[in-house]
N, C-alpha and C positions, 0 to 999 in steps of 0.2 A: 504494500500500500504506500502511496505517496504521502509524505509528511504534509501537515497543514501549511507550514511555511513555504514549501515548494509550490503547493497549489496556489497560495496567495500570491507568490511571485509570478507565477504563470498567468494568473488572472488580472494582473495589474495593468494600469494604463501604459506603463513603460513597455511591457511585453507586447501590448497591442500595437504601439508605435513601431517597435522593432520588427514585428511580423508584417506590418504594412510595407516597410522598407524592403524586406525580403521578398514580398509578393511583387513589388514593383520591379526589382532586379530579376525575378523569375520570369515575369512577362517579357522583359527585354531579351532575356536569354532564349525564351521560347521562339521568338521570331528570328533569332540568329542561327539556330541549329536546325537540322533536318532529320532528326532521329525519328524512327517509326513510332515510338511510344513517348514522344516529347510532351504529351498532355500531362504526364505526371510531374513535370517540372513546375507546373502551376498548381496541380492538384494538392501536393503536399503542404505548401504554405497556406493554401486556402483552407484545408482541413484543420490546420493548427489555429488559424484565425477563428474558425467556427468553435473549436474547443475552448479557445480563450474567452469568447463571448459567453458560452454556456457556463464555464466555471465562474466568470464574473457575475453572471446572473444568479448562480447558486450561493456564492460566498459573500458577495458584497451588497446584495439586495438592490442592485441597480435596476432601474425601471419599475421598482415596486410601486404598485398603485397607479401605474401609468400604462394602462393597457393599449392605448393607441400607438404609443412609441414601441411597445413590445411587439405588437403586430407588425409594425414596420420592419423591425430588426429580423423577426422570424421570416418575413416575406423575402428579405434580402438573402437570408440563408437558403431558403427554398429556391430563390433565383439562381444562386451559385450552383446548387446541386442539380437543378434542371439543365443549366448550361453545360455542366460537366457530362450529364447523361446524354444530352443531345450531341455533344462532341464525340462521345464514345460510340454512339449508334448511328451517326450520320451516313448518308450515301449520296454521292454525286457521280454523274456519268454523262456522256453525250452519245448521240446516235444520228445516223443519216438515213432517210427514207426517200426513195424515188416516188414519183406520183404513181398511185395505185399499188404501192408496195406495202406489205403488212409488217407490223412490228411483232416479232416472235421471240424477243429476248436478246437481239443483237445489240450489244452495248460496247462503247469504247471509252477510253480515258476514265476507267472506274476508280474511284477513291471512296473508301468507307472506313468507318470506325470498327474497332475490334469486337464490339457487341452487336454489330448489325446482322440481321438475319434476312437474307434476300427473299422478297415477297412478290416478285414479278413473273414467276414461272408461268402463271396462267393468263397474264395480261395480253390482250390482243387489240390492236387498232390499226386502221389503214389510212395512209395519207392520200387524200382525194385531190390535193392541189392547194395552191395558196395564191393570195393576191397581195401585192405590195405596191403602194402608191409612192412615187418619187416626185418631190416638188422641184420647181425650176432651180437649176444648178446642181442636179442629182443629189438632192437631200432626201434621205430615206424617211418615210412615214411608217405607220404601224403595219404589222403583219396580220392578215386574216387567213387562217389555215383551216380548211374544211377536212374533217376526219370522220371516220366511221368506227365507233367503238363496238366491239363484240362482247356482249355480256356473258357471264358464266353459264347462263341458261341457253345460250345460242342466239338470243335476240340481238339485233344490231340497232344502234342509236347514232344518228348523225349529230355532230357537234361542231362548233367553231371555236378555235382557241387562238392564242396570239402571244405576243411578247409578255403581256401582263395578265392574260386570262389563261390559266393552265388547264390541262387535262389532269384530273385528280383521280388516282387509283389507290385507294387506301390512304396512306400518308405520302405516297409518291406523287410528285408534281412534274408534268411534262410541259416545258415552255418551248415555244419557237425561239430561234436564235437569229443573229445577223448572218449566220453561216448558211448559204444556199447557193444553188448554181444549176448548171445544165447537166443532163444525164442522157447520153445516147443509149437506146434500148437495142439489144442484140438477141439473136436466136442462133444457137450453135447446134448443128445437125451432124452428129458423128456418122461416119460411113458404116461403122460396125453396129449401129443401133437404129431402131425405128422411132425412138423417142428423142425429141429435141430438148435442149436446155436453154431457158430464157434467163437473161441477165441484163444488168445495167452498169454503166461506168459513171461514177460520180466525178466529173471533172472538177478542177479547183474552183473554189468559191468565186461567184461573180456578183457584182463587178469588182470585188476586191482584187482579183487576179485577172483583170480584163485582158491583159496581153500574154497570159500564160495558161491558155486553155488547152493544155496537153498533159497526157498521162500515159505511163507505161503500165500494162496490166497483163494478166495471164488468163487465157481462156479457161473457164471452169472445167475441171476434170481432165486437163491436159497440162503439158509442160510448155506449150506454145506461148511465147510472149510477143505482144504487139505494142507498138507505140501509136497512140491516137491523138490527133489534134483537131479541135473544132475551129473552123474558119467561118466567121460571121460576115456576111456580105451585105448587110444593111445596118443602118444606125438605130440600135436599140437603146441608146443612152443619149437622147437629145438634151442638151444643156439649156436650151432657150425656152423650155416649156415643161409643164407637168406631164408625167407619163406613168404607165404601169409596167411592172416587170413582166416580160413575156418571152415566149419561145420564138426565135427568129425564123421566119419562113424561108428566107434566102440564106442558105448555109451549105457547107460541104464538110464532110468528115475525111480527114487524111489519115490513112492507116499505113504504117510501115511494118513490114515483116522481113527481117534480115536486110538485104540490100534492095528490096522491092518497095515501091511507093504506089499506093492506090488512093483514088478519090471516090468516095461513096456518097450517094444520095439515098434518101429513105426508099427502101425496097430493093436496093442493090445487094448482090451476094458476092462473096469472095471465097474461092476454093483454096483451102489450105491443107497441109498434111494432116490427115485424120478426119477431115470433115469440111462442112460448108458453113461459113459465117454469114448471116444475113442481117444487115442493118435495117431495123424496123422503122424507128422514128426517133426524133429528139424530144425529150421531155425535161422535167425539172426534178431536183431533189431538195429536200428541206432538212436542215440540221436542228436537232432538239437538245435541250438541256434537261437532265433528270435530277431532281432534288428531293431528298427525304429528310424530314426532321419532325418527329412526332411531338416534340416538346413545344412547338410554336403556340398552340392555344393555351397551354398551361403557363408558358412564360407571360403571355398577355394577361391572363387572369391574376397571376402572382404580382405583376407590376401594378395592376389596378388596385389590388388589395393593399399593397404596400403604400401606394400614394394616398389611398383613402385613410389609412392609419396615420400617416404623416400629416395629412390635412386636418384631421380631427385633433391631433396633438397640438398643432399650432393654434387652432381655434380656441381650444381650452386654455392654452397658455396665455394667449392675448386677452382672453376674457378675464383671467385671474389678474393680469397686470393692470387692466383697466379698473377692476374693482379696487385694487390696492391704491392706485393713484387717485381714484375718485373719493 
């Protein structure tokens, strides 16, 4: 058992000040290192500060008969604990879907906390296309993305999402991003099979990479690598007026295989070793951001409770001051 003198020392205001300094240094260190479990750099001094407050509450009778201020302090403790839990269970990722392509779990750039349990195994939705308005001078406006959500019972529901209106599945939120571009659709017909394979190439984001619409890729199920470049033969980015993001009608697709160069229009086919590659059409792809944090509503409720306690505390305090001065 700890001695009473040691408990009193740890519950003192001097210990509180020292722990606040340690917490400030820990936060600075947290943003300077890239360790996989760096959250503990902040968690330890935070836990000691909470213990300091609880011991002070028990041994020094602080906040006695001041329930509003006590509610505020406990709300702050709950806020810290919720923030810690949110950091340990968070999930962030990105994905790209071509028009009419369905999400079946394909995620990229996944980052998650050690406590996270993946819950998107059964999630399904289809990208039906998007609309983006650009103002004069190529200034991007909001994104309107039409999707079709497939419910667990098989029913399908049309929805419209955007940069600030997410698709919500459980605590997962899918937002559209600034990342979008053109996607040539192909069909690969192997000589040794009667079934064809459909696929799309997500060219670099447009108009961010307006002059770099080229990509090297491998035909699905083969070792054949192709270099593909989109050449747009019309002005799809007029600077002197408002316009909508759209697929260019006048374009050609340059395909290089080894030392051969081909120019394809929609509907053209290319015979390659092992099969025939058919360029179907040019469409678009949309990039999405996936975010998971179950603590958000609880954080909001905790903040409101804490502010309410602090508000009542000051109302009572000022009323007492007015009575004494009166």
